[in-house]
C-alpha positions, 0 to 999 in steps of 0.5 A: 500500500502506497504511503500517503501524507497524514490527513487532518480535519479542521472543524471550526465555525470561525473561518479565519481560525480554519484558514490559519490552521490550514495554512500552517498544517499544509506548509508542514506537509499535511493534507487538510480538509475544512468544515465549519459545522458538524454536519459538513464535517460528518459528510467529509468523514463518511467519504474518507479517513482522517488521521487527526480531527481538530474540533472547536467545542462551541459551534452552532447546531452540533458542538465539537464533543457531539461531533466527535462521538459521531466521528468515532462511530464512523472512523474510530481510528481518528484521533480527536483534539478539542480546541476551545476557548471554553476549556475547563476541568469538567469539559476536559473530563467529559471529553476524555471520557468520550475518547478525545485525546487532548483538550487545548485552550484558545488562543492556540499554542501552536507549537504545542498543537503541532507537537500533538499532531505530529505525535498522533500521526505516528502512533501505531494503527491497530484494527480490531475485527470483532462482532462484540461491541462491548469487547471492541469498546473495552479494547479501544479504551485500553489500546488508546491509553497505550498510545495506539490508534484503533479502528473497529470493524464488526464484520467482514465487509466493514473490515474490508473497507477499512483495510482498503483505506488504511495501512494498519500495522496490526489487525486483531481478527475474531475467528467467528463473525456474523458476516464472513469469517476470520480466515477470510478477513486474514486473507483480506489483510494479506491482499490489501496490506501484506506488511500488516501483522495479525493476531487471531482472537477467539473465545471458542478454543476447542470448536475453532482449533482447526481453523486457528491452526489453519490461519496460523499455518498461512502466516498469522503471527499470534493467537490470543484466547478470550477472556484475554490475558491482558498483559500478554495481549499488550506484550504481543501487540507491542512486539508486532507493532514495532 
């Protein structure tokens, strides 16, 4: 998969703020898209992925935090930074609970903001393919805390779309999916991004032993059984994402 410039989405109802941020980020080599409200931002996100979203908090119609919750449903691997003149402890706590990475006050400290953007775009990309939404949410929280960008797919078609959009470094694949199966997702990974490492996951150890052995023989890197040994999972992920 051909490497592409990191992409940044800037959402702010103040036109001058968007223009200034866009000029600075473009000069630094990022691809930048601009939206001035939540619905316009979501329309952009539906059609392409963004590495980082810089979101104003107070906007007409849809605030930045509500917008991020909707972005997360569509593109969970987008890292969100809220930039606001209304920063407070309560705002920061609510934002972090929702999965926002950082909350920065206005006026913008550009060196700090640019440092965070640079840090975000090099965080390893991990895709979790599992039909259990609670498990995915827990893994998302755990892995984001450890510095990974985390995409989520609940079935084979959604995994296929994301694998075409992103060069994930590690893919966690549940072997039993309602639409498709883990073996086929593994083959999709190999076709779309042969450099990606793969971890097979399943809670049906005895039932799926033959299929697990088959995908390991085809080149999967590791298997982790549910319920997870979390330290072992994190160690395996760290090793594979280097």
